[in-house]
N, C-alpha and C positions, 0 to 999 in steps of 0.2 A: 535444605539451604535457601535456592532460588525464591521459595516462597516468603521466607524469614527475610530475607532482603528487602522484599518488597514489601513486606508488611511493617519495618523497619522506617522505611520511607514514607508510608502512607500515614503511620504514626505522627511522624514530624511534621508532617502537613506541608513540606517545603524541599526545595532542592539542599543538599548537603554534601559537602566536600569528601573526597573519596575518605578521607582519615576520620573525619567525623562520623561518617557512617560505621566505619569498623568499630568505633569506641563503642556501639552498641552492642558487641559481640564478645563473649568471653576470651582471654587471651589465646586460649588453646584452638579456639574457634576460627580465628582472623583470615587464615590462611585459607580455609574451605570459603569464608565470606567472599575473601578478594577475588577467588578463584569463580565463585558464582555470580560476581559481578562482570566479571569480563565474559561471561558465556551470557547473561542476560544484555550485554551491550552489543555482542554480535549478533542476538537476536532481534535487536532494535525495541527490545523489552524495558531497557533502560536506554537513557541519552544522556550525553554531555550537553549541559548549558554555555553560552558563550563565556561566563565565568570559570567554566573546567569544573562545575559542579554536577554532581548526580542527581536526576530527577526521572521520576517517572512521566511518561510521556501526557497524561492525562493532568499531570499538572501545569503544562504550558498549554493547555487549551486544545490538544489532539484529542481525538476521538478514534476509536481502534475497531477494527471491522473487516470484512471482505469484500472485495473488489467482483461487480460482475460487468462483463466486457460486453462490447458491441461492435459490430462489423464495421460501423462509419468512425470508431475509434475515441467515442466517448465512452463513458462507463457508468454505473451507479454504485455508489457505496453503500454498504447493506451493516450497518452497527452490530456490534455483539450483545450490545445491552438490550435490543428489541426498540429502540428508537426509530422515528420514520429514515426511510432510506434519503440518501442524498443523491444529486445530480453530479456528475464529476467531467466538464468540457475535456475535448482532446487535449487542448493545451495544458491542462491542469493535472494530466495522468502520470506525467513525467516517468515513463518506462513502466509502470503496474500494468500488470496482465490481469487475464480473467483468472479468477481463484485467489488471487495473491491476499495475503493477511498484511492489511496496512494502516498506519496511520494517518489520519487525513485533519485540516484543517479547515473549519467551517468557514464561508466567506458572509458578505454581506448580500451578497447576488441571490436573486430568486431566478428558478429556470420560467420558463414561460407555461408551464403545467402546474406553477406554484409552488414547487418543491425547493428545498434549500439547497445551496449547492457547496462543493468542497474542494479543497486541494489537494491532492496527494503528496505528504510532506515525509513519511519515513515509509520503506517496504520493509515488514518484520519478516514475513515467510511467503518465498516464492511457491506458486502452486505445480507450476509446470516444470519438471527436469527434461522431458520430451516432448517433442511436438510429431504428428502424424498427420501425414497431408500428400498432396502430389508434388511430384518432382518437375520442376519446369528449366529446361536449359536456357541459358542466356544467349541471346542471339550476337553468334560471332566472337562469343567469350569462353572462356574456360569456367566449369563450375555452374552454378543456377541458383536457384531459390525454391523453397518448399512452401507450398499453399495450405496452409492449415483445414483439415475438414471442418474443426470446429471455427466457426466463423467469429465467436468471441473473441478469437485471439486475432483482432485485427491489422496485425503486420507479418510479412512473410517471413521465414528464414532463409538470411543469407548463406550458402554453402560454397566454398572455395573448392575448384577441381579437387584437391588432394584428398577432400572430404565426402566425396560423393559416394563412396563405395561400391563404385561398378552401377549406380542407378540410371537407368535411362528415362529418355523423356517421357512424360505420362506415366512414371511407376507409382503407385502406393508406396511410401517409404515411413520408417520411424527415424526422427532426426534428433539426437540428443544435443540438448543447448549447450554450447560453448561460450556465448556471451550474451548477458541480457542488456535490453536497450536503457537507455537512462537520460534520453533526449538529445544525447551528442553522437551514442556509438548505435548501431544498429542491433537488431536480434540476429546471430550467427548460432549454426550449428553443424554438428559434422553427422552424417547418415549411416545409421547403425544396422540398420535391415531393411532389404528390400522384401516388400509384401506380395508384389506381383504388378503385371498390369492393372490400370484400373478399372478394365473391362473381364479381366479375368472372372471366372465362377469361384465365388468366394471370397475374394478379395475384399468386397465393399465391408464383410461382416466382420473379417478378420481385422480392419481398420478400426473397425469401431471397439473391438476387443481390446487393441493397443491402444487407443485413445483414452479409454476409461480406464486402462491398467489393470484388467482383470487378469488373475492368473489362470492361465490354459493347461498348466500341467501339474503333477504332482511331485512333491518329493520322493527320490527312492525309497527313503525308509516309511515315508507313508504309504506307499504303493506294497511295501514288503509286509507292514503291520495289516493291512486291508485284507491280502490275500490271506495271511495267517488266522485270521477271523472267519473267512467264510468258509464254516463246516457247521455239521447239523448241530442242534442243542443236546446237550449231553443229560444224562439222566440225572446226577444230583442238581444241576442246575433246577430242573423240571420240580424237582421234589420240594425244592425251597421256594416255590411258587404258587398262587391258585391256578388250579388246573381248570381251565375254561376250554377244553380241546372238543369237550362233547357240546358246548354252547353254540348254535348256528350264529357264525360271525360272516359277514360279507364286507369286501369293498366295491365300492363304486367309484370309478375314476374313467379318465378321458381314454380313448381305446389304444392310444400311442402311449400311455404313460407307461413307465418302468420302476419309476421308484414308489411304490405303494406304502405310505406311512400310517394310514387310518383305517380301521374295519369298524363295523358297526353292528350291535343287537339289539333286540326289543324283546321284552318278556312282558304279556299282557297281566297287571294286577288288578285286584278288586277293585281299587280305586283308583285308577290309572295306570303308568305303565314303568317298567324299570327300562330304561335306556342306557346302553353300555357304548363307549366311545374309546376304542383300542388301542393305542398309539404306539408304533415301534418303538420298542426301548433302547435307543441308541445310546443313551447313557453306560448301559451295562457294558458296552462295547468298548467306547469310545470315551478313555479316561482322562482329565485334565493334565495337560504337562506333555502329553503324548505326540508324536509326528503328526498322527491324525488329527488330533485336537489343535496341532498348531496350524496346519493346513486349513481346515475348516473354520477357525476363528480369521484367519487372513482373507478368506472370501468372505465371511457372514451370511452368504446366501447364495443358492443356484440363481444362475442366470439364463433364462428360455428365449431362444432364437429361432426365428423361421425354419433354419436348416441346422442346427444344432443345439445343444445343451451344454453348458458349464456348470457341472454339479458342484455342491459343496463337498462330499467324498467320493472318491474312486469307487466305479462302478461296482466293485466286489464288496460293498457296504450298502451305496445306495440303493442297486439293483439286485443286490445279492443276500448277504448275510441280514439285512434289517428290512428288505421290503417283505410286506405282507403278501408274498404270493398264495395261490390256491394250493390247498393241499399239503400245506407244508408246515411244520410247526415253528413256531415264532415266539421270541420273548416281546411281551409287550407291557405297559404302563397304563391300567387300566382307570376310567373314570366312570362310576356309576352313579347314575341320578333317577331318584322316583320323580315322576313328573306326574302332577295332578291333574285332574279333569279339566281346570283353570288354565293348563298350560305355566304352572307354577313349579318349581323345583322345591320339593319338600322336605326330601334328605338325598345325602351323597356321602359317598365314601370313594378311597381310592385304593389300588392295590397292583403290587408286581405280579402278574399274569404270563399266563402261557396260552397261544391259541392256535387254533388250525383253522384258517379260513375256509367256508365252504363253497364258495364262489368269488371269482373274480368277474365283477361285473362292470358294464360300462354306463354311462349315462343315458346313452341313446337306447340302449336295452332296456333299462328299467323306465324310461319315459315311454318305450313302445308298449311295455307291460302293462303300466297304468292307460294307455289308448287302447288297450284292448287286444294286443296282439295274441292268437291263440298259439302259436308255434312256441314264442317264447315264454306266454305264462304255464306251457305244458314242459318246457326245458325245465324252467326253475320253479315247477310245482312245490318242491318243498318250502321254499321261502317266499311267495307270492301273497300269502295270508300275512306274514311279517312286514312286507314292504306296505300292504294296504295300510296296516296299522301306523307303519312309519309316517304315511302320508297324513294320517290323522294328527299325529304326534307335532309334525311340522307346522301344520297350519295352526294349532294352537300354540306353540313356542312363538312362533311369528306375530300373532297377534296379541299375546303379551308382551313381545318386545316392541309392537307397534304402538300398545296403548299406555306404555311408558315414556314415549316420545321419541324411539329410535328413527331416524332419518335413512330411510332409503333413495338412492338415486340409480335408478335403472340405465346405465350407461351401456351405449351397445360396445363389444369388443370384437376386433377383426379377425377372421379366420384367414390367413394366407394360406394358398396352397402353391406348391411349389412341383416343377418336373425335375426327372432326375438330374439334370443340369443343375439346378438351383433358381431357374429361373420363374418367376411366378405366374402362374396361369390364371389366377382367380383371387379375389379380394372379395370377400363375403363378411356377413354378419355371424358370429359363432351362436351355435343354437344355445339356447338357455330352458330348459325345462322344470317340470317339478323335481325331477330327480336331482339338479344342481343346487336348487333352494332346499332342497330337504337336508343334501351333507352340508350345505352352508349352515344350516341352523341347529343342526347338531355340532357342528365344531364352534360356532359362535357360544351355546350354552356350557360347551365343557371348558372353554377358553375362560369363560366368566367365572366359573363353578370353582376353577382351580385358582383363579386370583382373588375372587372373594374369601376361600379358606384360607390360603395363606396369609393375606390381609388381617382376616380377624385373629390369627396367632400372632400378629406381631413380629411376624418371620422375613427376612430380606426375599426378594424378588425381582426379577427383570419384568417391567409391567409395560404394557403395550399403552401409551398416553395418546389421548386428543383432547388438546384444551379448547377452552373458550374462544370465539373466534375474536381476532385485535378490535378494537374499538375503533381504530381508525377507518378499518375494513368494514365495521357495522355501519358507520355514520355513512358512508358512500354507498353502500347496500341500502340503507333505508332512504336516502335520497332517490335512489333510482325506483325503490318499488313504490314510493310515494306517488309518482307519476304515473304509474298503473293502477293505484289504488289499493295496493297491498302493503302499507308501511307498517312499521314494528311500533308498537305502542310506547313499551318500555324496554328502550333500546339499553337502558344501564343493567336490566336484568335478564338477558336473553337465556331461554333454555331452549332444549332440543324441541320440544313441542313447538317452540316459537314458529323454528323454521318446518318443521312438520305440518302444522296447520297451515302455513303459506303454501306449500307444496301441494298440500290437499284441495285448498280453495283453487289453486291455478290448474288442476286436471282436468283435461278435455277441454280447455280453452286455447285461443290462438297465442297467448302468451305462455304457455306452458314449458315450452321449451327455454324459452329464453331466461326465465325466471328460475327454472333448475339449474342452468349454467351458472347465472351471476351468484346464487346461493353458493352453491360447491365451490366457485372460486373468492368467496369470501371466508373462507373455513380455513383452519389452520392445517398444517402436514402432520399427519401420525408420526409420532416417533416412540424410541423406546428410552426408559427411566427406571431408576431404581426407586423412585418415590411412587405412590399410588395415587396420581392427578385425575383420575378419572376418564372416561372416553366420550366426549360431548355427542359423536356421531349417533354412538349407539345408545345414548343415553344410560349409560352403565356405571356406575361407581367405581368399580374395578373390573380390570379387562387385563389378559396377558395372551401372550401365544405359547399355546401348548402342543398343538395338534399336529405339526410339522418339523419334527426333529432332523428328519434325513435332508431339509431343505434351508431350514434357518437356523443359525446357531442360536437366537435367543431362546427358541424352543429348548434346544439341548441344553442352555442353562436352567431353566424352569423345571426341566425334568431331573438335574442333579439335585437341585434344591427339594424337590417334594421327594425325593426318595430318601435324602436325608431326613427329613422330616417323618417320613414313615416309619424308618430303621432309627429312628432317636439320636442320630447321629449330630443333628444339628447343637453344636457345643457353642459356648460363648466364644472360643477362639474362632470356630468356622465362621459365627456370625461377624466377627470384627473383622476377618478377613474377607468376607462379601462387603462388607461395609466400606473397605478399603478400595475394592475392585470393580463393583459394579457400575459405578458411573461412566469409568472409562469404556467399561465392557458396552454398554447401553449407547455410548456416544459412538463408538465405533461401529456398531451395528446399525445405528441409523444411516450412518454416512456410506457403509456399503451397500444398505438398501437402496438409497439415493441414486448411488452410483449404478447399480443393476438395473432399476427403473428407467434410468437416461440410456442405458445401453440398449434393452428391452424397445424403448419408444424409438429410439436413433434406427435402430436395425429394423424394424417395421415400418418406419418412414420410408428408409431406402426400397425396401420390397414394393411397396404401396406407388412410389414414384416410377420404379421400373416398370411395373405393370402399366401406370397410364400412359406409358411412350405407345403403346398399342390403341389406347384410346384417344389420341390426339385428333380434333376436330369433331369428335362427338358431343352430341347437345345431353347434358346430366340436369337433373333437378338436386337440390340442396338447400340446406339451412345456413343462415348467416351465424357463423360460430364464434366470431370475435371482429374486434376494429381497431385500425391503427392510422396514424396520421396518413399514411401513404394508400390506405385500402381498405377492403374487409376480407376476412376469411368465410371460405364457403365449405361445410362439410357435407359430401355427399352421403346419400344413403347406406353404403359400404363403410364408413369412416374415414375415406380419403379425405383430407382437407387442402384446399389451394387457397390462392389469392386472386381478387378481383382489384386491378390498381385502379386509383382514381382517375388516374392519366387516361384509362380505357374506357371510361365511362363518356360517351358524348353529350353535348346541349345544356351542361351546366360545371359550376366548379363547387366541389363536395368538400365539406371542412369535416374535421372529426370530432363529435362532441362524446368525450372519452368517457365523462361521468354518468351520461344515459346511453351507454353504447350504443351511439349510431353515427351515421354520415349523413349530413344534411346538406341539400342544395342550398346554393347561396341566394340563388334566384328564384329557384321554382318552389324551395321549401320542401321537395322532395325528401323523403326520409327511407334510408336503409339501416334497419335497426335489428340487433341481436335476437335472433330467432324467427326472422323474415323467411319465408320460401321463395327462393329465385331460381331462375334459369340459368345456365352457365354453358360455355363451351371451351372444352379442352384446347388452350391455345398453346400450351408447351410444358416442358419438362426439364428442369436444371436437376440431373442424377448427382452433380458435384456437392450443391447445397440442399439437396433432397425437398426442391422446392417445385409446386405444381403450378401452373397461372392459369388462370380462368378468364374468358372473357364474359360479360353480361350478355345475354341473349335479350335484345330488345322486345317487351309485351306491348299490347295494345296501347296503354298509356305512355309508352315512351322508356321503357326499361327500368323503373322503378316503382314501387308501392304507390297506390293513390294516397297524398295526405290525409292521416287520421285527424281525429277531431282534435284541434288545439296545435298540431303540427303547424299550420300555418302562422303561429303566435311564437313559435320557438326563437328566442336570440341565438343567433349562430356566433358561435365563439371569435373572436378575431385571432 
């Protein structure tokens, strides 16, 4: 009914008196319509004008979107319609907080960086119901305040003495918001949970979990259901499936992985190979509408921290009945692909199967086998020939993917080593060898094959989409690339090959790092959608996630829909149901993925900062990874990132040239550019805010790179 009310107002194109609006509905519908109006008013989706008429906010010139807060009190408004972001000064926030859905009124003012400004007029939906932070007691007064861990929540939470919940000074706490700020009243709350002292082991990660509202426990019903499923496969089920127990299948995962959801096989054919990708059939065990399904949907994905995992399913499912453990019979959904000698899929089929994994192998072991490790080649002698053939197929698949324009960013990932007390002892680059690339290629081609198959049938699916880059970001990227001689000729018709060629041209040059980083930042974020919009980065017209149903809910949905197709159960009624629900499922899963990624990144940053405490005073080498008004970021070889503040650089006043990703000395014209190699000293670590501070170590030329050709002619922005 709410949508019908909104459509009625849009159809009229102007504000309406309440009684006039209700006349748009049949007599028997008017009570429901009136209730819908009340709900829409309470959510600020409708407003009352000065003449007491009902109006859509956009009819009064307001724009709807989301607030992105900043530690300094101002914010950025991100419109829902995809139009350019707007700057919101601190005095125009009017109590809006990070993540809030708001209506703003664009102003005629333009910010210093050229973006439009706006003022918050209505707060439609509050994003925060609780705040995680550090409790600080007021000096000489009862109660205190909570300093949010998320610096984008720019105001502290006032807590009266009766609402402290027994928290002590310095404790990490969860605070329920009892009063939102409105410009006149402060942000207030009551402490509902004390997580522990801020220096206690595990409190840091627990704070991240609470801040991002990640579920830690499963419902009792879900646990009971999981336990009831954890039993051997019965004979009747096996009889109804294609029996692959004698087919040599292997799993290749990290040494500490327990949720093994993909196995692979390969058979040499006369004109190619038959590649089998066998995925744990979670859809057999987890039915829609069950407790397990509800818990999994709520999570959307598993979340991996340095010291723990928050799985999407209870261990009885993720590590037990569904995990493709060595030597046990497991139910799978298999994708068989005939791969030609040119690396193209010439035929494919899907099947409900049962397998018995021959070996549980690790990436390190397989890499060692490829490197000629005699002991391991002997241990796995029965599958070594298959592994060698798999390497060949991987190379062919990769070459075919590169040929069509797929963009590969070789980005380093951190490997964080913890001691038993949870303290980081080392931060290094995660090893990535041939075996990692092999499994990656096999999963990519399986995902693509499933998506293409379902799309050609015209059936519903949850797709993984990656859209063409935003035109504004493309224009900024092109401006930057032109300064380096890598301009995009036809910016109105960019294709994946466009970026691929730029990266290939930059390979091995001094500007390779900077170009890779800037190109990556110009890309849109991948997401889930019920429409097949293609995957720009992979240069794939159709793509989905099929290979990880233990840890990703969209994969489980893809399995369910594929099984219904295989069984002939995709009726008109089922199709209609999916058409109603898939958009919301895709949106929810995209949001949960973002939250999981933010949590993993925040936890990694915490542990990296903790590790760098032991490195204060050491001199390190890194590359400039970002520039800001107040300094530039430097990433070390182990992926740790910190900031060199402009105030710490002696000899000149440096100004940020954001469009060209550099800092320029006002007098010397010396340049610090994204991708430049610099030497820094670890000056300090702020664990509370996960910040590492660096100081530039002066070089022979005074602490900055020598001016490059043309740099002396740069017009420094004022």
